[in-house]
N, C-alpha and C positions, 0 to 999 in steps of 0.2 A: 766330397772332401770338405766343403764348407760346413756341413753338419758336424763332422768330426772336430773341426776347429772350434766351433761354438761349444762343444762339450769339453774338450781338453783344456782350453784356456781358463774357464771358471774353476775347474777342478784343480788345476795347477796353482791358481791364486789361493784357493782354499787351503791346499796343502802347505804352501809357504806361510800363510797366516798362522796355521796351527803350530808350525815349527818355531815361529818367532817367539811364542810365549808372551807372558805379560810381565808386569813389574814385580810380581811375587808379593804384593802388598799384604795379603792375608793368608798366604800359603806357607806352611812350614812352621817349625818350632824353634828357629834360631834367631828370633827377633830380640829386641832390647829387654824383653821381660825376663830373660834368664835361660838356664839350661834345664832340660827335662831328661831324667834318667829313668829307664825301665829295668826293673830287677824282678827276678822270679825266685821265690823261696820254696824249698821243699826239704824233706828230712835227709840230711842235715847239711844243706849247702845253699849258697846264693849263686845264681847264674845271671850275669857274670860276677865273679868275685873280685874283679879289678875294674874300677870305674874312674872316669875322668870328667871334669866339668870346669867351666869358667867360674872365676871368683864372682861372688854376688849371690843372687837368688837362685836356688836349685830346687826344682820340683822332683820329688821321688814318687814314681808310680810303682807300687809293690803288688805283685801278683803272687798269691799263695797257692801253689800247686800241690801243697802237702795235705796230709790227713789231720794235722793239728795246727793250732794257731802259731803264727810266726810274726816277728816284727823286724823293723829296720831301725837301728839305733845308732846315733852319732853323739857321743857324750859332749864334745866341745861345742855343739850347737844346741844342747839340751833338747834333742829331737828324737822322737819315736813315732813311727807309723806302724800300727798294729792291724793285721789282717787275719780274720778267722779262717778256718780251713776252707779251701776252694773259693775264697773271696778275694777282693782287692782293696787296697787302701792307698791314699796319697797324702802328701803334705809338702810344705815348702820350708826350706831352711836357708840361712844365709851364712856363707863361709868365706873367709879370706884365703888367699893362696897358701897352700901347704898340703901335707899328707895326713889323712885322717883314717882311723879304723872305723869300720861299721860292723855291726854284729847283731845277732838275735839275742835279746835280753831275757827270753823265756828260760827259766832255770834248766841248766844242763845243755842247752842248745849251742851256746858259744863253745863250751868245752868239747862238744861233739863235732866241731868244725865249722859252725855257722858264723863265719867272719870274713871280712874282706878289706880292701884298701880303696879309698877314694882320694884321688889326686886332683887338687884344685889349682888352676894356674891363672 
């Protein structure tokens, strides 16, 4: 019985320490540096097409899952992130609270449905 106790007590302490976690100092993307958005572009849509972010710096990670180049453009921020076919691109823009349209500025793409809404609060 003593052998079992010597085994169970340290294991229980280890399990409790693992569940307690840390202070989260360097884990996660929700720190004071801003919001990070992940968007996938393909012919001819963005996924998701409705985004939300906190006001301030917003980093856009654009993954192009299409067969042609696509971009993510927000006119009010004078921002465009361009990704060639099957590649990714990223960039950072700064926006105040409001609702903004984003779209693909490649000729004919927006007209084919490549646009969405970014709500910043």
